[in-house]
C-alpha positions as CSV (number, residue, x, y, z in Angstrom):
1,X,65.9,-47.7,-72.0
2,X,62.3,-47.4,-73.8
3,X,61.9,-44.2,-75.7
4,X,58.6,-42.9,-75.2
5,X,57.5,-41.6,-72.2
6,X,54.0,-39.8,-70.4
7,X,54.4,-36.7,-69.0
8,X,52.3,-34.5,-66.5
9,X,53.4,-31.4,-65.1
10,X,52.9,-29.7,-62.6
11,X,53.6,-25.7,-63.1
12,X,54.6,-23.2,-60.9
13,X,56.4,-25.3,-58.6
14,X,58.7,-23.8,-55.7
15,X,61.4,-26.9,-56.2
16,X,61.9,-28.5,-59.4
17,X,61.6,-32.3,-59.6
18,X,60.4,-35.5,-61.6
19,X,58.9,-38.4,-59.8
20,X,58.5,-41.8,-61.9
21,X,54.9,-43.3,-61.3
22,X,56.1,-46.4,-63.0
23,X,55.7,-47.8,-66.5
24,X,57.2,-44.8,-68.0
25,X,55.0,-42.6,-66.8
26,X,56.2,-39.2,-64.6
27,X,55.0,-36.3,-62.3
28,X,58.0,-33.2,-63.5
29,X,57.7,-29.7,-61.4
30,X,58.8,-26.1,-63.1
31,X,58.8,-23.4,-62.1
32,X,57.7,-21.5,-65.3
33,X,54.4,-21.6,-66.0
34,X,54.2,-20.4,-69.6
35,X,54.3,-23.3,-71.9
36,X,57.6,-22.6,-74.3
37,X,59.6,-22.0,-71.2
38,X,58.3,-25.4,-70.0
39,X,58.9,-27.7,-72.8
40,X,62.3,-25.8,-72.9
41,X,63.4,-26.6,-68.7
42,X,61.2,-29.9,-69.4
43,X,64.1,-31.5,-71.8
44,X,66.6,-30.5,-70.2
45,X,66.0,-31.5,-67.1
46,X,64.8,-35.5,-69.0
47,X,68.5,-34.9,-69.9
48,X,70.1,-34.6,-67.3
49,X,67.6,-37.4,-65.4
50,X,68.0,-40.1,-68.7
51,X,71.5,-38.9,-69.4
52,X,71.1,-38.2,-73.5
53,X,71.5,-35.3,-75.4
54,X,68.9,-32.9,-75.0
55,X,68.6,-32.9,-79.0
56,X,67.9,-36.9,-79.3
57,X,64.2,-35.3,-76.7
58,X,61.0,-34.6,-78.5
59,X,58.4,-33.2,-77.0
60,X,55.7,-35.3,-79.3
61,X,52.3,-34.4,-77.9
62,X,51.2,-31.9,-75.6
63,X,52.9,-29.2,-76.7
64,X,50.6,-26.2,-74.7
65,X,49.3,-28.8,-72.4
66,X,50.5,-30.5,-69.1
67,X,50.3,-34.0,-70.6
68,X,52.9,-34.2,-72.5
69,X,54.6,-37.7,-74.5
70,X,58.4,-37.7,-74.9
71,X,60.5,-39.5,-77.5
72,X,63.7,-40.3,-76.7
73,X,65.3,-40.6,-80.6
């Protein structure tokens, strides 16, 4: 498993979904529009998707943006 993932977030979506575009690039659709809520939901969704505890996932870039980089520690 690689440890960094490039994420594009689409907020305000009616369905929560993770789409893989290869090379650790993902589109993640979330219901929230507030970045704090988006970040929490993103970590929970990726935790389930990758099968790792949420405490091992960190957002290392893009906290307040729709383009983010996640790191698994």
